[in-house]
N, C-alpha and C positions, 0 to 999 in steps of 0.2 A: 503493500499500500504506500502510496505517495501523496503529496499535497494536492495533486491533480485528481485524485480521487474522492476527496472529502465531501465534496458537495453531492455528489451522486450517493455515496454510503450514507450520509445524513438523511437524503430524501428517501431511500429505500428503508431505511431504520424506521423514519417516521411513518410512511405508508404500511409497513407491516405491524408496527404497534397499534396504529388505528385499526386495522383489520383484526388483528388477533385479540386485541385487548377490549374490542367494542362488547359491552355487555359484562365485561369483568372488572372494570374499574369506572370511576366516576366521569361520565362523559365529558365534564368540564374540563378535566385533565388532559383529554385527547385532543383540546383545542390549542390555544396560545402556550399554555404550561409545556406541553409536550414539544412544541416548535423551539421553545427557549431551550429547553433540556437538550434536544438534539444538537442544537447550534454549540451548545457549551461542551457537550460529549465529542463533537468532531470539529472542534476549532483547530486542532492540530493532529497530526499524525501520531498515534501512540508511540511512546519510546520505551526504551528497555527498562524494566524488565518485562513489560507489556508485548504482545505479538499481534500484529493485524494482518490479514491478507484478503485480497479480493479474487474473485472469480469473474473472468471476462470472456465474452463471446461476441465475435464481430464488432469489436470495439464497444460493447454496451456492457453496464455491470450486470452480473447475474446473482450475485451474492457476495458475502463478507462474513469474516469471522473475527472475533478479537479474545484473545488469552489473557488473563493476569497470572504470571508465573510467580509472584512473590506473595500471594494470598496466603495467611497465616494456615488455612485449612489445605493448601496444597493448590495444584494449578487449576485455576477457575475459568471455564469457557463462559465468558462474559456475554458474547454476542454470536449468534450464528443465524444469520438471515439470508433467505432466496427470493428472489422476486417471484410472486406468483406466476408469471408467465414461464419461468423455467423450472417449476417444481416437479418433481418426479423425474429429472433428466439425470440425476446423479451429481447436480451441483453441491447439494448439502452435504452429501456423504464425501464428497471429494474434499471440501473444506474441512470437514471433522477429521477425516484421516490426516490431511495436511497439519492440523493442530496436535493430533496425537503425534505425528512424527517430531513436531517441534518439542513437544514435551519429552520424548524420550532423548532426543539430541541434547536437551538441558539436564538430563540426568534424572527426569521425573519417572515416574511409573503408575501415576493415578490421575485422574480428571473427574471434575464434578461442575455443576451447573444449578441454576434454580430456575424453575418455570413456573407459570401461575398454574394453580391447580385445575382451573377451569380451561385451559389450553389443552384440551384433549389431543388434537392433532400433532402437536410437538411432542407431547408425553408418549403417545403411541409410537412416533418415530424414533424417539429415544430409547424406547423399550425394546425396539426391533434392532438396534444397534448394541443391545446388550446392558443399557444403563439400568441401574437398581435404584428405585425410587424408596424416599424416606415417607414417613406420615406427612400429612399437610401440617403448616405451621404458618403463623402471622408474620408476615415480613412487610417491606415498604418498597417501591419504587418511585423515586425522586420524591420521597416524603408522603407518597400516597399509599395506604394501608391495602395491602393485598393477602391473599392465602396462596402460598407457595407449596411446591415439593422440590426436594433436593434430589438430582438424579445424579449417580455417581458410578463410575468406573474404577473400582478400586485397584485393577491392574489393567494397564492399557495394552500389555503385550497379548498379541494375538488378534487385535482389534484391526490392524493393518496388514 
């Protein structure tokens, strides 16, 4: 990922949150507050120890992923988004596998993420990739209360 990708990544992140989180969070949050949040999140390319990458087809952004490698609980997959036009074509899995490879290259052996409990499509996808879910718990996204589940891969070996 480089600075030329930031606007497209921010726009895709915004579209996916609005689509995936509709009915799961306060609708007011999905207006101006989430626009400001995305502008803040993607004001610059993530720097080490974070890791971010994009998937491109025919010069168009199809998806992106972002890892936080120094989280106290181990490597955190902070974001994994694929444009709705490209879902089911393997871009999400390719991004996930690239993140797993990066975790291993950095000496890690596990990976985890949090997903809204009501986001059944993402939960099903992560389960199909071998992710193990925690019980639902209360958390927040940008200060908005939500119910989430933690999905973890205690060993990333064998995922790629």
